[in-house]
N, C-alpha and C positions, 0 to 999 in steps of 0.2 A: 575780846574782839577777835573775830575769826578772819580768815583770808577773804571771805566773801564781803566783809565790811570794809576792806581796803580798796583804794583806787589802783590804777595800773602801775603807779610808782611805788606801791607798798605803803603808802601813807594813808592815814585816816582821811576820809573825804571831808572837804570843807563844807561848811553850812551854806545854805542858799540865802542870800540877802533878801530882805523884805522890800516891798514897793516903796515904803517910806525911806528906807536907807538909800535906795537908788535915787529918789528925788533929792535927798540931802546931798548926795555926792554930786549930782547934776548941778547943784547950786554952789558947790564948794570952789574956792579959789584954785585949787589944784586942777580940777576938771576944766575950769574956765581957761586956765593957762594952757592946758593940753589942747583944747579946742582952738584957742587963739593961734598957737604955734602951727597946728595943722592948716588952718585957713591962710596964714601968712605964707605958707609954702604953696598950697594947692591953687589958690585963686590966681596969683601972678603966673605960675607955671602953666595953668590952663589957658590964660589969656595969651601968653606968649605962643603956645602951640597952636591955638586957634588962629592967631594972626598969621603964623607961618603957613598953616594949611590953607587959609583963605587966600593968601598971596599966591600960593602955588596954583590954586584953582583959577584965580583971576588971570594969572599969567597964561595958563593953558587956554583960557577962553578968549583972551583979548590980545595977547602978545605972541602970536603964532611965529612971527619971524625970529623973535628972541628965543623961544623954546626950540625952534628948529636949528639954531646955530650949532654947527658942528664943533665939538670941542677937540676930539681926536677920532679918527676913523669914522665908524658909523655911530659913534656916541655923541648925542646932542645934549644941550643944556636941559631940556625937558626931562630926559631920562635921568640925568644926574640929580636934578631937583626931586624927581619922584623917588629915587633911591634914598635921597636925603630925608624924605619923610619917614621911611622905615628906620633909618639910622637914628634920627632924632627921637623916635618913639622908644627905642632901646636905651638911648642915653637918658631920657627923662625917667624911664623906669628904674635904671640903675641909680640915678641921683636920688629918687624918692626912697628906694630901699635903704640906701645909706643914711638918708635923713631920718627915716622912721626908726632904724636900728639905733641911731645915736640919740635922737631927741624924743621921739614919741613912745616907743616901746617901754623904756624904763619908767616913764611917768605913768603910762597906762597900767603897767604891772604893779606899781606902788598903790595906785588907786584900787585896783582889783584885790590886792592883798588886804587892804584896809576893809573893803566891803566883806570879803570872805571871812575875815577874823572878827567881824562885828565891831570894828572901831570907827565906823563911819558915822 
């Protein structure tokens, strides 16, 4: 084997799985668990964020007095809630990254290794 035959890490390249192997993994309990864990996180988090966003939009459209309430100086409730939208986006992203690193990535790597080693 020459250096041309090695991948970027100096390892022999892994074989490409067949379509039948992909289909078998898709039906496997390990993949179903991975997908289930992802959905149990993503769907509630999405619903929560959409509810939060819709609430902000509806308050902006129909609760002018509340949104114009001065909190301190020239800062009103609408501005704080708007900035809260950005903050919540960053928090959700950080929570998802932590969840994916702990729960999803190890399972996905194990499934990928099985596929590439031909054990699927």
